[in-house]
TORKE-867468 format. One line per 8 residues: number of its first residue (from 1); their letters; for each residue x, y, z of C-alpha. Coordinates in steps of 0.02 Angstrom, whole numbers, padded with zeros to 5 digits, always signed. Example, Ala and Ser with C-alpha at 12.3 -4.5 7.8 and 13.67 -1.06 7.14 Angstrom:
% TORKE-867468
1> as> +00615/-00225/+00390  +00684/-00053/+00357;
This chain:
% TORKE-867468
1> mvfyflaf> +00000/+00000/+00000  +00145/+00117/+00038  +00213/+00097/-00139  +00044/+00143/-00214  +00039/+00301/-00108  +00217/+00346/-00156  +00178/+00317/-00340  +00030/+00434/-00327;
9> liglavgs> +00134/+00569/-00241  +00272/+00554/-00371  +00141/+00566/-00508  +00071/+00726/-00430  +00245/+00802/-00428  +00272/+00752/-00610  +00103/+00827/-00654  +00157/+00991/-00575;
17> slnviitr> +00315/+00991/-00682  +00211/+00952/-00836  +00107/+01107/-00800  +00266/+01210/-00811  +00303/+01136/-00982  +00125/+01163/-01042  +00128/+01344/-00987  +00301/+01394/-01046;
25> lprgepfw> +00327/+01294/-01206  +00201/+01395/-01309  +00284/+01555/-01246  +00460/+01498/-01284  +00511/+01519/-01102  +00640/+01410/-01014  +00570/+01277/-00899  +00686/+01280/-00748;
33> tirsrclh> +00776/+01448/-00742  +00622/+01552/-00698  +00528/+01534/-00533  +00345/+01488/-00540  +00236/+01643/-00542  +00054/+01692/-00552  -00011/+01703/-00730  -00108/+01861/-00688;
41> chtplpwf> -00002/+01969/-00572  +00165/+01882/-00613  +00213/+01876/-00429  +00341/+01738/-00393  +00258/+01600/-00292  +00335/+01525/-00135  +00355/+01337/-00128  +00208/+01313/-00011;
49> nilplvsf> +00092/+01392/-00140  +00138/+01269/-00278  +00115/+01104/-00188  +00021/+00989/-00308  -00167/+00987/-00274  -00142/+01038/-00092  -00106/+01222/-00131  -00253/+01233/-00252;
57> iwlrgrcr> -00372/+01166/-00120  -00296/+01270/+00021  -00304/+01431/-00081  -00480/+01386/-00143  -00425/+01401/-00323  -00364/+01581/-00311  -00195/+01666/-00316  -00139/+01714/-00141;
65> fcqqfipw> -00081/+01886/-00200  -00205/+01949/-00330  -00353/+01834/-00291  -00377/+01790/-00474  -00440/+01616/-00511  -00310/+01481/-00547  -00356/+01387/-00707  -00430/+01215/-00674;
73> rypavela> -00303/+01144/-00795  -00171/+01149/-00659  -00252/+01031/-00533  -00322/+00926/-00675  -00149/+00893/-00747  -00078/+00859/-00574  -00217/+00736/-00536  -00195/+00652/-00706;
81> ggllalgl> -00011/+00630/-00669  -00049/+00553/-00500  -00182/+00435/-00564  -00079/+00377/-00713  +00072/+00345/-00600  -00040/+00246/-00484  -00111/+00149/-00631  +00062/+00111/-00700;
89> wakfphsp> +00122/+00045/-00532  -00034/-00063/-00516  -00010/-00130/-00692  +00180/-00153/-00689  +00236/-00162/-00506  +00425/-00171/-00483  +00446/-00187/-00672  +00583/-00097/-00769;
97> vlftyapf> +00456/-00054/-00905  +00397/+00084/-00788  +00547/+00183/-00849  +00473/+00168/-01023  +00290/+00201/-00992  +00314/+00342/-00866  +00389/+00465/-00993  +00267/+00401/-01124;
105> taalivlt> +00112/+00441/-01020  +00189/+00607/-00967  +00211/+00655/-01150  +00031/+00606/-01187  -00031/+00721/-01048  +00067/+00870/-01115  +00017/+00839/-01296  -00166/+00817/-01250;
113> vldlqygw> -00176/+00983/-01157  -00078/+01079/-01290  -00190/+01009/-01427  -00347/+01054/-01330  -00286/+01230/-01289  -00192/+01277/-01447  -00226/+01143/-01577  -00038/+01110/-01569;
121> lpdaitlp> +00062/+00950/-01557  +00240/+01019/-01550  +00386/+00933/-01635  +00488/+00973/-01480  +00393/+00832/-01392  +00339/+00712/-01530  +00505/+00694/-01621  +00616/+00666/-01467;
129> giglglgl> +00477/+00552/-01402  +00489/+00442/-01556  +00677/+00430/-01533  +00658/+00390/-01349  +00532/+00253/-01384  +00646/+00173/-01512  +00798/+00189/-01400  +00713/+00115/-01247;
137> slilpyht> +00656/-00035/-01349  +00840/-00081/-01363  +00863/-00080/-01175  +00702/-00128/-01085  +00604/-00289/-01115  +00433/-00230/-01170  +00446/-00264/-01357  +00583/-00279/-01487;
145> flealaga> +00664/-00136/-01580  +00593/-00201/-01744  +00416/-00196/-01672  +00446/-00018/-01611  +00521/+00037/-01777  +00380/-00044/-01876  +00252/+00038/-01762  +00329/+00210/-01785;
153> llgallfq> +00348/+00195/-01974  +00178/+00117/-02006  +00091/+00238/-01888  +00165/+00387/-01978  +00132/+00312/-02150  -00051/+00269/-02116  -00097/+00441/-02053  +00005/+00528/-02187;
161> iirksyef> -00092/+00432/-02320  -00257/+00476/-02236  -00205/+00657/-02222  -00151/+00676/-02403  -00302/+00580/-02468  -00421/+00691/-02372  -00337/+00847/-02440  -00342/+00780/-02617;
169> fsrwrhdg> -00523/+00724/-02621  -00590/+00876/-02528  -00491/+00991/-02644  -00448/+01111/-02504  -00303/+01230/-02507  -00142/+01178/-02420  -00132/+01329/-02307  -00127/+01231/-02145;
177> sqqgmggg> -00299/+01290/-02088  -00408/+01175/-02190  -00324/+01008/-02169  -00426/+00861/-02113  -00280/+00801/-02007  -00126/+00896/-01953  +00054/+00840/-01966  +00063/+00833/-01776;
185> dvkllali> -00062/+00690/-01774  +00049/+00593/-01894  +00199/+00612/-01778  +00095/+00573/-01623  +00040/+00406/-01696  +00221/+00371/-01740  +00267/+00407/-01559  +00130/+00289/-01499;
193> gaflgiks> +00189/+00154/-01618  +00368/+00174/-01556  +00317/+00148/-01375  +00179/+00020/-01395  +00236/-00072/-01550  +00154/-00111/-01716  +00026/-00229/-01637  -00054/-00084/-01545;
201> lplvifis> -00097/+00019/-01700  -00261/-00065/-01754  -00340/-00049/-01582  -00272/+00126/-01550  -00338/+00189/-01717  -00506/+00103/-01692  -00532/+00176/-01518  -00473/+00351/-01565;
209> aalgtmgg> -00579/+00353/-01723  -00734/+00297/-01628  -00707/+00423/-01488  -00663/+00560/-01612  -00822/+00531/-01711  -00930/+00534/-01555  -00838/+00686/-01486  -00856/+00780/-01650;
217> llsllatg> -01042/+00744/-01661  -01072/+00797/-01481  -00973/+00956/-01509  -01073/+01001/-01665  -01238/+00967/-01576  -01188/+01063/-01420  -01126/+01217/-01514  -01260/+01216/-01649;
225> qwrkgiwr> -01128/+01229/-01786  -01217/+01098/-01890  -01356/+01225/-01918  -01236/+01360/-01978  -01166/+01256/-02120  -00987/+01270/-02058  -00973/+01095/-01988  -00868/+01039/-02135;
233> ttaipfgp> -00727/+01159/-02087  -00742/+01142/-01897  -00573/+01094/-01824  -00578/+00962/-01688  -00412/+00915/-01605  -00380/+00730/-01633  -00227/+00714/-01521  -00327/+00687/-01361;
241> flsvgala> -00422/+00543/-01441  -00260/+00462/-01498  -00192/+00481/-01322  -00346/+00399/-01246  -00333/+00258/-01372  -00149/+00233/-01327  -00186/+00230/-01140  -00330/+00110/-01166;
249> ylfwgedl> -00213/-00009/-01257  -00077/+00012/-01127  -00188/-00031/-00979  -00321/-00144/-01055  -00257/-00195/-01226  -00266/-00383/-01200  -00439/-00376/-01123  -00504/-00264/-01261;
257> mrflsgwe> -00433/-00378/-01395  -00519/-00529/-01316  -00681/-00431/-01303  -00677/-00376/-01485  -00628/-00550/-01546  -00784/-00617/-01460  -00891/-00516/-01580  -00819/-00601/-01733;
């Protein structure tokens, strides 16, 4: 029980660090050379005001100095980090593959939030992530390097074909604003393939496509955009759905495969 608690605490701390990356990467700011500060009044924050989850609850979601609300993204990311760390320990206790899946899940958290906030899946995370996944496959026993390489290459190739085919048949301009799928999604699936291997791709794509379709329909219905005739050009970030599909495979891949095979 102690190890589960420690895993959760470590995950909270990692989530707090991920918030720094999420906040500063779009601004081009360094991650570690600047003290944490309020987004509104820019006052440097003491250590006891940046304790993961605890400070947010203690301060009732407001800055201690200017009383402006702290975005809910901060405790949400911290909690996600804690829960994923807890889940990883429960799934792979005492296993060296934790050193593989911990950075993988951390990258998915950052990419999900950045895609939701900015529609951006930065190369600064996806490209080094692909290299890390391939490199770790040579060291840690979770799958072979060839499976990782095939997953990365096939993942990128599949989504690149889908992307280019959509652009061709829809006859939209290549100005970056009217693409059916961005280049970041291509690299994200390559990252997922590098960490989870080629066998993961069918299930990850199936889950993400199903969730993306449902999410897109719910968004159109909720916003009423389907009445305005602009639903064809409505941009919906697909990175979060890919991340959910990857996590579903990571934690429940075997069970899901058995469930789906029972429908054949």
